[in-house]
C-alpha angles and dihedrals in degrees: 000000000000093000090053091056091044090052093050092052094048090046093050090044093052093048090050093048094048092047091055101037108036129071122242092245091058091047090055091048090050091049092050089050092050090051090048093051091048092050090048093050090051090050093050091046091050093049091048093050090048092053092051089057095052 
């Protein structure tokens, strides 16, 4: 339970820091990168699952 609270505090602190220190353009770039990484991970997982069934 302690790690969950610690993780929550770190997450909120990081969001606050980024919100106050980083420009909105950089935030959009980071969000687009995160979406790209997520899509890439889904594609790799899908290809891996497809190969297991063959």
